[in-house]
N, CA, C, O and CB atoms as a CASP TS submission, in Angstrom:
PFRMAT TS
TARGET T0000
AUTHOR 0000-0000-0000
METHOD Language model
MODEL 1
PARENT N/A
ATOM      1  N   UNK     1      38.016 107.436 201.324  1.00  0.00           N
ATOM      2  CA  UNK     1      38.528 108.048 202.533  1.00  0.00           C
ATOM      3  C   UNK     1      39.878 108.692 202.225  1.00  0.00           C
ATOM      4  O   UNK     1      40.682 108.145 201.470  1.00  0.00           O
ATOM      5  CB  UNK     1      38.653 107.004 203.676  1.00  0.00           C
ATOM      6  N   UNK     2      40.111 109.851 202.816  1.00  0.00           N
ATOM      7  CA  UNK     2      41.355 110.558 202.552  1.00  0.00           C
ATOM      8  C   UNK     2      42.522 109.884 203.259  1.00  0.00           C
ATOM      9  O   UNK     2      42.344 109.103 204.193  1.00  0.00           O
ATOM     10  CB  UNK     2      41.242 112.017 202.990  1.00  0.00           C
ATOM     11  N   UNK     3      43.698 110.203 202.795  1.00  0.00           N
ATOM     12  CA  UNK     3      44.906 109.625 203.382  1.00  0.00           C
ATOM     13  C   UNK     3      45.318 110.446 204.594  1.00  0.00           C
ATOM     14  O   UNK     3      46.312 111.171 204.568  1.00  0.00           O
ATOM     15  CB  UNK     3      46.058 109.566 202.345  1.00  0.00           C
ATOM     16  N   UNK     4      44.527 110.313 205.663  1.00  0.00           N
ATOM     17  CA  UNK     4      44.741 111.064 206.891  1.00  0.00           C
ATOM     18  C   UNK     4      44.634 110.113 208.067  1.00  0.00           C
ATOM     19  O   UNK     4      43.743 109.264 208.106  1.00  0.00           O
ATOM     20  CB  UNK     4      43.726 112.230 207.024  1.00  0.00           C
ATOM     21  N   UNK     5      45.533 110.251 209.021  1.00  0.00           N
ATOM     22  CA  UNK     5      45.467 109.460 210.241  1.00  0.00           C
ATOM     23  C   UNK     5      44.352 110.008 211.121  1.00  0.00           C
ATOM     24  O   UNK     5      44.208 111.223 211.249  1.00  0.00           O
ATOM     25  CB  UNK     5      46.828 109.473 210.993  1.00  0.00           C
ATOM     26  N   UNK     6      43.559 109.123 211.733  1.00  0.00           N
ATOM     27  CA  UNK     6      42.422 109.556 212.521  1.00  0.00           C
ATOM     28  C   UNK     6      42.809 110.043 213.916  1.00  0.00           C
ATOM     29  O   UNK     6      42.002 110.706 214.567  1.00  0.00           O
ATOM     30  CB  UNK     6      41.438 108.437 212.636  1.00  0.00           C
ATOM     31  N   UNK     7      44.003 109.740 214.391  1.00  0.00           N
ATOM     32  CA  UNK     7      44.407 110.175 215.733  1.00  0.00           C
ATOM     33  C   UNK     7      45.159 111.507 215.683  1.00  0.00           C
ATOM     34  O   UNK     7      44.595 112.515 216.108  1.00  0.00           O
ATOM     35  CB  UNK     7      45.284 109.102 216.400  1.00  0.00           C
ATOM     36  N   UNK     8      46.410 111.571 215.185  1.00  0.00           N
ATOM     37  CA  UNK     8      47.082 112.876 215.183  1.00  0.00           C
ATOM     38  C   UNK     8      46.734 113.743 213.980  1.00  0.00           C
ATOM     39  O   UNK     8      47.119 114.912 213.945  1.00  0.00           O
ATOM     40  CB  UNK     8      48.566 112.677 215.228  1.00  0.00           C
ATOM     41  N   UNK     9      46.011 113.205 212.985  1.00  0.00           N
ATOM     42  CA  UNK     9      45.630 114.011 211.826  1.00  0.00           C
ATOM     43  C   UNK     9      46.742 114.182 210.806  1.00  0.00           C
ATOM     44  O   UNK     9      46.733 115.135 210.027  1.00  0.00           O
ATOM     45  CB  UNK     9      45.176 115.353 212.279  1.00  0.00           C
ATOM     46  N   UNK    10      47.695 113.265 210.808  1.00  0.00           N
ATOM     47  CA  UNK    10      48.824 113.340 209.881  1.00  0.00           C
ATOM     48  C   UNK    10      48.329 113.225 208.447  1.00  0.00           C
ATOM     49  O   UNK    10      47.546 112.331 208.124  1.00  0.00           O
ATOM     50  CB  UNK    10      49.858 112.235 210.184  1.00  0.00           C
ATOM     51  N   UNK    11      48.789 114.135 207.583  1.00  0.00           N
ATOM     52  CA  UNK    11      48.419 114.122 206.168  1.00  0.00           C
ATOM     53  C   UNK    11      49.670 114.001 205.317  1.00  0.00           C
ATOM     54  O   UNK    11      50.793 114.062 205.818  1.00  0.00           O
ATOM     55  CB  UNK    11      47.626 115.395 205.789  1.00  0.00           C
ATOM     56  N   UNK    12      49.455 113.828 204.021  1.00  0.00           N
ATOM     57  CA  UNK    12      50.569 113.740 203.088  1.00  0.00           C
ATOM     58  C   UNK    12      51.288 115.083 203.019  1.00  0.00           C
ATOM     59  O   UNK    12      50.651 116.136 203.002  1.00  0.00           O
ATOM     60  CB  UNK    12      50.080 113.310 201.686  1.00  0.00           C
ATOM     61  N   UNK    13      52.607 115.040 202.980  1.00  0.00           N
ATOM     62  CA  UNK    13      53.405 116.242 202.827  1.00  0.00           C
ATOM     63  C   UNK    13      53.859 116.364 201.389  1.00  0.00           C
ATOM     64  O   UNK    13      53.783 115.399 200.629  1.00  0.00           O
ATOM     65  CB  UNK    13      54.610 116.229 203.779  1.00  0.00           C
ATOM     66  N   UNK    14      54.326 117.529 201.007  1.00  0.00           N
ATOM     67  CA  UNK    14      54.811 117.737 199.648  1.00  0.00           C
ATOM     68  C   UNK    14      56.253 118.213 199.695  1.00  0.00           C
ATOM     69  O   UNK    14      56.702 118.814 200.671  1.00  0.00           O
ATOM     70  CB  UNK    14      53.924 118.752 198.891  1.00  0.00           C
ATOM     71  N   UNK    15      56.956 117.930 198.623  1.00  0.00           N
ATOM     72  CA  UNK    15      58.349 118.337 198.530  1.00  0.00           C
ATOM     73  C   UNK    15      58.835 118.150 197.105  1.00  0.00           C
ATOM     74  O   UNK    15      58.041 118.075 196.167  1.00  0.00           O
ATOM     75  CB  UNK    15      59.226 117.538 199.515  1.00  0.00           C
ATOM     76  N   UNK    16      60.132 118.078 196.956  1.00  0.00           N
ATOM     77  CA  UNK    16      60.733 117.932 195.634  1.00  0.00           C
ATOM     78  C   UNK    16      61.422 116.590 195.503  1.00  0.00           C
ATOM     79  O   UNK    16      62.094 116.120 196.420  1.00  0.00           O
ATOM     80  CB  UNK    16      61.723 119.060 195.366  1.00  0.00           C
ATOM     81  N   UNK    17      61.239 115.981 194.332  1.00  0.00           N
ATOM     82  CA  UNK    17      62.048 114.822 193.954  1.00  0.00           C
ATOM     83  C   UNK    17      63.248 115.409 193.239  1.00  0.00           C
ATOM     84  O   UNK    17      63.089 116.167 192.282  1.00  0.00           O
ATOM     85  CB  UNK    17      61.246 113.773 193.039  1.00  0.00           C
ATOM     86  N   UNK    18      64.440 115.073 193.687  1.00  0.00           N
ATOM     87  CA  UNK    18      65.654 115.663 193.129  1.00  0.00           C
ATOM     88  C   UNK    18      66.434 114.572 192.404  1.00  0.00           C
ATOM     89  O   UNK    18      66.840 113.580 193.008  1.00  0.00           O
ATOM     90  CB  UNK    18      66.527 116.327 194.244  1.00  0.00           C
ATOM     91  N   UNK    19      66.637 114.766 191.106  1.00  0.00           N
ATOM     92  CA  UNK    19      67.361 113.777 190.310  1.00  0.00           C
ATOM     93  C   UNK    19      68.866 113.939 190.510  1.00  0.00           C
ATOM     94  O   UNK    19      69.324 114.838 191.216  1.00  0.00           O
ATOM     95  CB  UNK    19      66.999 113.911 188.815  1.00  0.00           C
ATOM     96  N   UNK    20      69.614 113.058 189.879  1.00  0.00           N
ATOM     97  CA  UNK    20      71.075 113.110 189.964  1.00  0.00           C
ATOM     98  C   UNK    20      71.609 114.435 189.413  1.00  0.00           C
ATOM     99  O   UNK    20      72.610 114.960 189.900  1.00  0.00           O
ATOM    100  CB  UNK    20      71.699 111.928 189.198  1.00  0.00           C
ATOM    101  N   UNK    21      70.925 114.973 188.384  1.00  0.00           N
ATOM    102  CA  UNK    21      71.348 116.253 187.804  1.00  0.00           C
ATOM    103  C   UNK    21      70.744 117.450 188.540  1.00  0.00           C
ATOM    104  O   UNK    21      70.888 118.590 188.098  1.00  0.00           O
ATOM    105  CB  UNK    21      70.961 116.310 186.332  1.00  0.00           C
ATOM    106  N   UNK    22      70.070 117.190 189.658  1.00  0.00           N
ATOM    107  CA  UNK    22      69.447 118.200 190.515  1.00  0.00           C
ATOM    108  C   UNK    22      68.266 118.924 189.878  1.00  0.00           C
ATOM    109  O   UNK    22      67.966 120.063 190.235  1.00  0.00           O
ATOM    110  CB  UNK    22      70.469 119.203 190.914  1.00  0.00           C
ATOM    111  N   UNK    23      67.590 118.255 188.926  1.00  0.00           N
ATOM    112  CA  UNK    23      66.319 118.788 188.451  1.00  0.00           C
ATOM    113  C   UNK    23      65.275 118.462 189.502  1.00  0.00           C
ATOM    114  O   UNK    23      65.251 117.353 190.037  1.00  0.00           O
ATOM    115  CB  UNK    23      65.926 118.199 187.047  1.00  0.00           C
ATOM    116  N   UNK    24      64.428 119.407 189.795  1.00  0.00           N
ATOM    117  CA  UNK    24      63.446 119.221 190.864  1.00  0.00           C
ATOM    118  C   UNK    24      62.036 119.125 190.289  1.00  0.00           C
ATOM    119  O   UNK    24      61.615 119.970 189.500  1.00  0.00           O
ATOM    120  CB  UNK    24      63.529 120.375 191.881  1.00  0.00           C
ATOM    121  N   UNK    25      61.310 118.075 190.700  1.00  0.00           N
ATOM    122  CA  UNK    25      59.904 117.927 190.359  1.00  0.00           C
ATOM    123  C   UNK    25      59.145 117.671 191.648  1.00  0.00           C
ATOM    124  O   UNK    25      59.690 117.103 192.595  1.00  0.00           O
ATOM    125  CB  UNK    25      59.676 116.774 189.323  1.00  0.00           C
ATOM    126  N   UNK    26      57.876 118.096 191.684  1.00  0.00           N
ATOM    127  CA  UNK    26      57.085 117.974 192.901  1.00  0.00           C
ATOM    128  C   UNK    26      56.696 116.520 193.172  1.00  0.00           C
ATOM    129  O   UNK    26      56.454 115.751 192.242  1.00  0.00           O
ATOM    130  CB  UNK    26      55.834 118.842 192.803  1.00  0.00           C
ATOM    131  N   UNK    27      56.639 116.157 194.437  1.00  0.00           N
ATOM    132  CA  UNK    27      56.218 114.823 194.841  1.00  0.00           C
ATOM    133  C   UNK    27      55.503 114.912 196.177  1.00  0.00           C
ATOM    134  O   UNK    27      55.555 115.940 196.852  1.00  0.00           O
ATOM    135  CB  UNK    27      57.426 113.858 194.927  1.00  0.00           C
ATOM    136  N   UNK    28      54.830 113.824 196.557  1.00  0.00           N
ATOM    137  CA  UNK    28      54.156 113.784 197.854  1.00  0.00           C
ATOM    138  C   UNK    28      54.824 112.734 198.739  1.00  0.00           C
ATOM    139  O   UNK    28      55.319 111.716 198.257  1.00  0.00           O
ATOM    140  CB  UNK    28      52.639 113.476 197.684  1.00  0.00           C
ATOM    141  N   UNK    29      54.826 113.002 200.027  1.00  0.00           N
ATOM    142  CA  UNK    29      55.315 112.066 201.019  1.00  0.00           C
ATOM    143  C   UNK    29      54.091 111.525 201.748  1.00  0.00           C
ATOM    144  O   UNK    29      53.485 112.230 202.554  1.00  0.00           O
ATOM    145  CB  UNK    29      56.339 112.742 202.010  1.00  0.00           C
ATOM    146  N   UNK    30      53.728 110.281 201.468  1.00  0.00           N
ATOM    147  CA  UNK    30      52.532 109.695 202.062  1.00  0.00           C
ATOM    148  C   UNK    30      52.820 109.223 203.485  1.00  0.00           C
ATOM    149  O   UNK    30      53.900 108.694 203.746  1.00  0.00           O
ATOM    150  CB  UNK    30      52.019 108.526 201.203  1.00  0.00           C
ATOM    151  N   UNK    31      51.874 109.403 204.410  1.00  0.00           N
ATOM    152  CA  UNK    31      52.070 108.894 205.765  1.00  0.00           C
ATOM    153  C   UNK    31      51.959 107.369 205.781  1.00  0.00           C
ATOM    154  O   UNK    31      51.359 106.775 204.885  1.00  0.00           O
ATOM    155  CB  UNK    31      51.043 109.519 206.733  1.00  0.00           C
ATOM    156  N   UNK    32      52.533 106.749 206.791  1.00  0.00           N
ATOM    157  CA  UNK    32      52.519 105.296 206.925  1.00  0.00           C
ATOM    158  C   UNK    32      51.196 104.869 207.563  1.00  0.00           C
ATOM    159  O   UNK    32      51.131 104.631 208.769  1.00  0.00           O
ATOM    160  CB  UNK    32      53.733 104.799 207.774  1.00  0.00           C
ATOM    161  N   UNK    33      50.145 104.774 206.750  1.00  0.00           N
ATOM    162  CA  UNK    33      48.809 104.471 207.269  1.00  0.00           C
ATOM    163  C   UNK    33      48.555 102.971 207.301  1.00  0.00           C
ATOM    164  O   UNK    33      48.907 102.238 206.377  1.00  0.00           O
ATOM    165  CB  UNK    33      47.740 105.161 206.425  1.00  0.00           C
ATOM    166  N   UNK    34      47.937 102.541 208.386  1.00  0.00           N
ATOM    167  CA  UNK    34      47.563 101.147 208.574  1.00  0.00           C
ATOM    168  C   UNK    34      46.090 101.108 208.965  1.00  0.00           C
ATOM    169  O   UNK    34      45.602 101.997 209.662  1.00  0.00           O
ATOM    170  CB  UNK    34      48.460 100.453 209.658  1.00  0.00           C
ATOM    171  N   UNK    35      45.391 100.083 208.517  1.00  0.00           N
ATOM    172  CA  UNK    35      44.025  99.868 208.961  1.00  0.00           C
ATOM    173  C   UNK    35      44.105  98.883 210.117  1.00  0.00           C
ATOM    174  O   UNK    35      44.527  97.742 209.929  1.00  0.00           O
ATOM    175  CB  UNK    35      43.095  99.338 207.793  1.00  0.00           C
ATOM    176  N   UNK    36      43.703  99.309 211.315  1.00  0.00           N
ATOM    177  CA  UNK    36      43.888  98.497 212.511  1.00  0.00           C
ATOM    178  C   UNK    36      42.574  98.355 213.254  1.00  0.00           C
ATOM    179  O   UNK    36      41.809  99.312 213.376  1.00  0.00           O
ATOM    180  CB  UNK    36      44.956  99.107 213.427  1.00  0.00           C
ATOM    181  N   UNK    37      42.319  97.144 213.751  1.00  0.00           N
ATOM    182  CA  UNK    37      41.100  96.838 214.491  1.00  0.00           C
ATOM    183  C   UNK    37      41.403  96.814 215.981  1.00  0.00           C
ATOM    184  O   UNK    37      42.352  96.166 216.422  1.00  0.00           O
ATOM    185  CB  UNK    37      40.500  95.488 214.036  1.00  0.00           C
ATOM    186  N   UNK    38      40.594  97.520 216.746  1.00  0.00           N
ATOM    187  CA  UNK    38      40.760  97.575 218.200  1.00  0.00           C
ATOM    188  C   UNK    38      39.474  97.118 218.871  1.00  0.00           C
ATOM    189  O   UNK    38      38.378  97.398 218.384  1.00  0.00           O
ATOM    190  CB  UNK    38      41.142  99.007 218.668  1.00  0.00           C
ATOM    191  N   UNK    39      39.612  96.411 219.994  1.00  0.00           N
ATOM    192  CA  UNK    39      38.463  96.056 220.816  1.00  0.00           C
ATOM    193  C   UNK    39      38.223  97.195 221.794  1.00  0.00           C
ATOM    194  O   UNK    39      39.137  97.605 222.510  1.00  0.00           O
ATOM    195  CB  UNK    39      38.687  94.698 221.567  1.00  0.00           C
ATOM    196  N   UNK    40      36.989  97.711 221.828  1.00  0.00           N
ATOM    197  CA  UNK    40      36.631  98.794 222.732  1.00  0.00           C
ATOM    198  C   UNK    40      35.708  98.213 223.802  1.00  0.00           C
ATOM    199  O   UNK    40      34.554  97.897 223.511  1.00  0.00           O
ATOM    200  CB  UNK    40      35.945  99.985 221.963  1.00  0.00           C
ATOM    201  N   UNK    41      36.202  98.068 225.043  1.00  0.00           N
ATOM    202  CA  UNK    41      35.391  97.436 226.091  1.00  0.00           C
ATOM    203  C   UNK    41      34.093  98.183 226.406  1.00  0.00           C
ATOM    204  O   UNK    41      33.073  97.550 226.676  1.00  0.00           O
ATOM    205  CB  UNK    41      36.204  97.316 227.348  1.00  0.00           C
ATOM    206  N   UNK    42      34.114  99.513 226.376  1.00  0.00           N
ATOM    207  CA  UNK    42      32.905 100.259 226.722  1.00  0.00           C
ATOM    208  C   UNK    42      31.803 100.085 225.680  1.00  0.00           C
ATOM    209  O   UNK    42      30.621 100.130 226.019  1.00  0.00           O
ATOM    210  CB  UNK    42      33.231 101.733 226.880  1.00  0.00           C
ATOM    211  N   UNK    43      32.180  99.885 224.411  1.00  0.00           N
ATOM    212  CA  UNK    43      31.199  99.670 223.351  1.00  0.00           C
ATOM    213  C   UNK    43      30.889  98.199 223.125  1.00  0.00           C
ATOM    214  O   UNK    43      29.922  97.859 222.444  1.00  0.00           O
ATOM    215  CB  UNK    43      31.690 100.281 222.069  1.00  0.00           C
ATOM    216  N   UNK    44      31.716  97.325 223.700  1.00  0.00           N
ATOM    217  CA  UNK    44      31.577  95.869 223.530  1.00  0.00           C
ATOM    218  C   UNK    44      31.622  95.462 222.060  1.00  0.00           C
ATOM    219  O   UNK    44      30.859  94.599 221.625  1.00  0.00           O
ATOM    220  CB  UNK    44      30.267  95.385 224.156  1.00  0.00           C
ATOM    221  N   UNK    45      32.524  96.089 221.294  1.00  0.00           N
ATOM    222  CA  UNK    45      32.680  95.723 219.878  1.00  0.00           C
ATOM    223  C   UNK    45      34.045  96.164 219.374  1.00  0.00           C
ATOM    224  O   UNK    45      34.770  96.901 220.042  1.00  0.00           O
ATOM    225  CB  UNK    45      31.560  96.356 219.015  1.00  0.00           C
ATOM    226  N   UNK    46      34.374  95.693 218.179  1.00  0.00           N
ATOM    227  CA  UNK    46      35.608  96.099 217.528  1.00  0.00           C
ATOM    228  C   UNK    46      35.380  97.387 216.750  1.00  0.00           C
ATOM    229  O   UNK    46      34.288  97.637 216.239  1.00  0.00           O
ATOM    230  CB  UNK    46      36.128  94.987 216.599  1.00  0.00           C
ATOM    231  N   UNK    47      36.429  98.199 216.668  1.00  0.00           N
ATOM    232  CA  UNK    47      36.396  99.435 215.890  1.00  0.00           C
ATOM    233  C   UNK    47      37.606  99.410 214.967  1.00  0.00           C
ATOM    234  O   UNK    47      38.722  99.136 215.408  1.00  0.00           O
ATOM    235  CB  UNK    47      36.400 100.717 216.818  1.00  0.00           C
ATOM    236  N   UNK    48      37.387  99.695 213.689  1.00  0.00           N
ATOM    237  CA  UNK    48      38.483  99.750 212.725  1.00  0.00           C
ATOM    238  C   UNK    48      38.872 101.202 212.506  1.00  0.00           C
ATOM    239  O   UNK    48      38.036 102.033 212.151  1.00  0.00           O
ATOM    240  CB  UNK    48      38.086  99.075 211.382  1.00  0.00           C
ATOM    241  N   UNK    49      40.149 101.502 212.720  1.00  0.00           N
ATOM    242  CA  UNK    49      40.664 102.858 212.558  1.00  0.00           C
ATOM    243  C   UNK    49      41.748 102.868 211.493  1.00  0.00           C
ATOM    244  O   UNK    49      42.465 101.883 211.319  1.00  0.00           O
ATOM    245  CB  UNK    49      41.210 103.407 213.895  1.00  0.00           C
ATOM    246  N   UNK    50      41.866 103.977 210.785  1.00  0.00           N
ATOM    247  CA  UNK    50      42.973 104.197 209.862  1.00  0.00           C
ATOM    248  C   UNK    50      43.979 105.077 210.593  1.00  0.00           C
ATOM    249  O   UNK    50      43.758 106.275 210.773  1.00  0.00           O
ATOM    250  CB  UNK    50      42.492 104.857 208.504  1.00  0.00           C
ATOM    251  N   UNK    51      45.076 104.472 211.009  1.00  0.00           N
ATOM    252  CA  UNK    51      46.046 105.180 211.844  1.00  0.00           C
ATOM    253  C   UNK    51      47.441 105.034 211.272  1.00  0.00           C
ATOM    254  O   UNK    51      47.755 104.054 210.596  1.00  0.00           O
ATOM    255  CB  UNK    51      46.008 104.659 213.286  1.00  0.00           C
ATOM    256  N   UNK    52      48.272 106.026 211.554  1.00  0.00           N
ATOM    257  CA  UNK    52      49.680 105.962 211.167  1.00  0.00           C
ATOM    258  C   UNK    52      50.448 105.218 212.252  1.00  0.00           C
ATOM    259  O   UNK    52      49.887 104.873 213.292  1.00  0.00           O
ATOM    260  CB  UNK    52      50.272 107.391 210.943  1.00  0.00           C
ATOM    261  N   UNK    53      51.720 104.974 212.010  1.00  0.00           N
ATOM    262  CA  UNK    53      52.557 104.308 213.007  1.00  0.00           C
ATOM    263  C   UNK    53      52.603 105.136 214.285  1.00  0.00           C
ATOM    264  O   UNK    53      52.580 104.579 215.383  1.00  0.00           O
ATOM    265  CB  UNK    53      53.984 104.079 212.461  1.00  0.00           C
ATOM    266  N   UNK    54      52.666 106.453 214.157  1.00  0.00           N
ATOM    267  CA  UNK    54      52.649 107.329 215.330  1.00  0.00           C
ATOM    268  C   UNK    54      51.304 107.251 216.041  1.00  0.00           C
ATOM    269  O   UNK    54      51.252 107.296 217.270  1.00  0.00           O
ATOM    270  CB  UNK    54      52.951 108.781 214.925  1.00  0.00           C
ATOM    271  N   UNK    55      50.222 107.136 215.289  1.00  0.00           N
ATOM    272  CA  UNK    55      48.902 107.012 215.886  1.00  0.00           C
ATOM    273  C   UNK    55      48.742 105.730 216.690  1.00  0.00           C
ATOM    274  O   UNK    55      48.096 105.732 217.738  1.00  0.00           O
ATOM    275  CB  UNK    55      47.850 107.071 214.817  1.00  0.00           C
ATOM    276  N   UNK    56      49.330 104.627 216.205  1.00  0.00           N
ATOM    277  CA  UNK    56      49.289 103.359 216.936  1.00  0.00           C
ATOM    278  C   UNK    56      50.009 103.510 218.274  1.00  0.00           C
ATOM    279  O   UNK    56      49.533 103.024 219.300  1.00  0.00           O
ATOM    280  CB  UNK    56      49.929 102.220 216.099  1.00  0.00           C
ATOM    281  N   UNK    57      51.148 104.179 218.257  1.00  0.00           N
ATOM    282  CA  UNK    57      51.891 104.400 219.501  1.00  0.00           C
ATOM    283  C   UNK    57      51.118 105.298 220.451  1.00  0.00           C
ATOM    284  O   UNK    57      51.162 105.096 221.665  1.00  0.00           O
ATOM    285  CB  UNK    57      53.260 105.012 219.205  1.00  0.00           C
ATOM    286  N   UNK    58      50.410 106.288 219.918  1.00  0.00           N
ATOM    287  CA  UNK    58      49.600 107.179 220.741  1.00  0.00           C
ATOM    288  C   UNK    58      48.468 106.406 221.407  1.00  0.00           C
ATOM    289  O   UNK    58      48.196 106.604 222.591  1.00  0.00           O
ATOM    290  CB  UNK    58      49.036 108.332 219.896  1.00  0.00           C
ATOM    291  N   UNK    59      47.802 105.522 220.654  1.00  0.00           N
ATOM    292  CA  UNK    59      46.725 104.715 221.218  1.00  0.00           C
ATOM    293  C   UNK    59      47.265 103.804 222.310  1.00  0.00           C
ATOM    294  O   UNK    59      46.614 103.623 223.339  1.00  0.00           O
ATOM    295  CB  UNK    59      46.035 103.887 220.121  1.00  0.00           C
ATOM    296  N   UNK    60      48.444 103.228 222.103  1.00  0.00           N
ATOM    297  CA  UNK    60      49.053 102.390 223.137  1.00  0.00           C
ATOM    298  C   UNK    60      49.335 103.193 224.401  1.00  0.00           C
ATOM    299  O   UNK    60      49.246 102.666 225.510  1.00  0.00           O
ATOM    300  CB  UNK    60      50.348 101.759 222.618  1.00  0.00           C
ATOM    301  N   UNK    61      49.673 104.463 224.234  1.00  0.00           N
ATOM    302  CA  UNK    61      50.029 105.299 225.381  1.00  0.00           C
ATOM    303  C   UNK    61      48.796 105.808 226.136  1.00  0.00           C
ATOM    304  O   UNK    61      48.767 105.776 227.366  1.00  0.00           O
ATOM    305  CB  UNK    61      50.870 106.480 224.917  1.00  0.00           C
ATOM    306  N   UNK    62      47.769 106.282 225.396  1.00  0.00           N
ATOM    307  CA  UNK    62      46.632 106.932 226.071  1.00  0.00           C
ATOM    308  C   UNK    62      45.410 106.036 226.200  1.00  0.00           C
ATOM    309  O   UNK    62      44.443 106.440 226.846  1.00  0.00           O
ATOM    310  CB  UNK    62      46.246 108.182 225.328  1.00  0.00           C
ATOM    311  N   UNK    63      45.403 104.865 225.631  1.00  0.00           N
ATOM    312  CA  UNK    63      44.322 103.872 225.626  1.00  0.00           C
ATOM    313  C   UNK    63      43.330 104.159 224.486  1.00  0.00           C
ATOM    314  O   UNK    63      43.190 105.290 224.020  1.00  0.00           O
ATOM    315  CB  UNK    63      43.584 103.867 226.995  1.00  0.00           C
ATOM    316  N   UNK    64      42.663 103.103 224.070  1.00  0.00           N
ATOM    317  CA  UNK    64      41.718 103.214 222.961  1.00  0.00           C
ATOM    318  C   UNK    64      40.499 104.046 223.357  1.00  0.00           C
ATOM    319  O   UNK    64      39.924 104.736 222.515  1.00  0.00           O
ATOM    320  CB  UNK    64      41.277 101.822 222.497  1.00  0.00           C
ATOM    321  N   UNK    65      40.103 103.987 224.627  1.00  0.00           N
ATOM    322  CA  UNK    65      38.948 104.768 225.088  1.00  0.00           C
ATOM    323  C   UNK    65      39.203 106.273 224.915  1.00  0.00           C
ATOM    324  O   UNK    65      38.358 106.998 224.388  1.00  0.00           O
ATOM    325  CB  UNK    65      38.639 104.446 226.573  1.00  0.00           C
ATOM    326  N   UNK    66      40.370 106.726 225.362  1.00  0.00           N
ATOM    327  CA  UNK    66      40.721 108.146 225.246  1.00  0.00           C
ATOM    328  C   UNK    66      40.892 108.545 223.784  1.00  0.00           C
ATOM    329  O   UNK    66      40.546 109.662 223.400  1.00  0.00           O
ATOM    330  CB  UNK    66      42.010 108.449 226.030  1.00  0.00           C
ATOM    331  N   UNK    67      41.424 107.637 222.968  1.00  0.00           N
ATOM    332  CA  UNK    67      41.619 107.942 221.551  1.00  0.00           C
ATOM    333  C   UNK    67      40.275 108.128 220.842  1.00  0.00           C
ATOM    334  O   UNK    67      40.128 109.041 220.030  1.00  0.00           O
ATOM    335  CB  UNK    67      42.429 106.823 220.870  1.00  0.00           C
ATOM    336  N   UNK    68      39.300 107.277 221.140  1.00  0.00           N
ATOM    337  CA  UNK    68      37.979 107.405 220.523  1.00  0.00           C
ATOM    338  C   UNK    68      37.298 108.675 220.999  1.00  0.00           C
ATOM    339  O   UNK    68      36.620 109.344 220.220  1.00  0.00           O
ATOM    340  CB  UNK    68      37.104 106.180 220.842  1.00  0.00           C
ATOM    341  N   UNK    69      37.472 109.017 222.277  1.00  0.00           N
ATOM    342  CA  UNK    69      36.909 110.270 222.784  1.00  0.00           C
ATOM    343  C   UNK    69      37.521 111.461 222.059  1.00  0.00           C
ATOM    344  O   UNK    69      36.823 112.430 221.760  1.00  0.00           O
ATOM    345  CB  UNK    69      37.139 110.395 224.301  1.00  0.00           C
ATOM    346  N   UNK    70      38.824 111.397 221.774  1.00  0.00           N
ATOM    347  CA  UNK    70      39.505 112.478 221.054  1.00  0.00           C
ATOM    348  C   UNK    70      38.980 112.586 219.627  1.00  0.00           C
ATOM    349  O   UNK    70      38.779 113.693 219.129  1.00  0.00           O
ATOM    350  CB  UNK    70      41.031 112.248 221.042  1.00  0.00           C
ATOM    351  N   UNK    71      38.751 111.449 218.958  1.00  0.00           N
ATOM    352  CA  UNK    71      38.236 111.464 217.590  1.00  0.00           C
ATOM    353  C   UNK    71      36.831 112.083 217.569  1.00  0.00           C
ATOM    354  O   UNK    71      36.528 112.902 216.701  1.00  0.00           O
ATOM    355  CB  UNK    71      38.209 110.024 216.999  1.00  0.00           C
ATOM    356  N   UNK    72      35.981 111.695 218.514  1.00  0.00           N
ATOM    357  CA  UNK    72      34.624 112.241 218.561  1.00  0.00           C
ATOM    358  C   UNK    72      34.642 113.731 218.853  1.00  0.00           C
ATOM    359  O   UNK    72      33.862 114.485 218.270  1.00  0.00           O
ATOM    360  CB  UNK    72      33.791 111.514 219.616  1.00  0.00           C
ATOM    361  N   UNK    73      35.531 114.170 219.755  1.00  0.00           N
ATOM    362  CA  UNK    73      35.629 115.586 220.080  1.00  0.00           C
ATOM    363  C   UNK    73      36.065 116.381 218.848  1.00  0.00           C
ATOM    364  O   UNK    73      35.516 117.448 218.574  1.00  0.00           O
ATOM    365  CB  UNK    73      36.616 115.808 221.245  1.00  0.00           C
ATOM    366  N   UNK    74      37.053 115.864 218.102  1.00  0.00           N
ATOM    367  CA  UNK    74      37.539 116.571 216.917  1.00  0.00           C
ATOM    368  C   UNK    74      36.489 116.621 215.814  1.00  0.00           C
ATOM    369  O   UNK    74      36.430 117.601 215.071  1.00  0.00           O
ATOM    370  CB  UNK    74      38.803 115.908 216.395  1.00  0.00           C
ATOM    371  N   UNK    75      35.656 115.582 215.689  1.00  0.00           N
ATOM    372  CA  UNK    75      34.601 115.580 214.675  1.00  0.00           C
ATOM    373  C   UNK    75      33.515 116.589 215.023  1.00  0.00           C
ATOM    374  O   UNK    75      32.939 117.210 214.130  1.00  0.00           O
ATOM    375  CB  UNK    75      33.993 114.177 214.532  1.00  0.00           C
ATOM    376  N   UNK    76      33.232 116.759 216.305  1.00  0.00           N
ATOM    377  CA  UNK    76      32.202 117.717 216.717  1.00  0.00           C
ATOM    378  C   UNK    76      32.666 119.152 216.568  1.00  0.00           C
ATOM    379  O   UNK    76      31.847 120.044 216.348  1.00  0.00           O
ATOM    380  CB  UNK    76      31.794 117.464 218.151  1.00  0.00           C
ATOM    381  N   UNK    77      33.956 119.391 216.684  1.00  0.00           N
ATOM    382  CA  UNK    77      34.504 120.758 216.566  1.00  0.00           C
ATOM    383  C   UNK    77      34.394 121.219 215.120  1.00  0.00           C
ATOM    384  O   UNK    77      34.044 122.371 214.861  1.00  0.00           O
ATOM    385  CB  UNK    77      35.994 120.817 217.047  1.00  0.00           C
ATOM    386  N   UNK    78      34.692 120.323 214.168  1.00  0.00           N
ATOM    387  CA  UNK    78      34.675 120.704 212.747  1.00  0.00           C
ATOM    388  C   UNK    78      33.321 120.786 212.207  1.00  0.00           C
ATOM    389  O   UNK    78      33.144 121.094 211.028  1.00  0.00           O
ATOM    390  CB  UNK    78      35.450 119.760 211.932  1.00  0.00           C
TER
END
């Protein structure tokens, strides 16, 4: 599975690692991904999602039902 959050779609960013002498080499900034289990009342089961810290806060704000609907909608669009 790719290093992508399933809610906001956060991916790894790229930038430069800068040494003390200011030599620049490329590096990646990985998102803070967590594997989290949620109980979904409408499905009567647990669902495991790979979400970032921002994604966890989004689920807390909009509810797990709306978050799963958003994931399904985004999968159907692509």
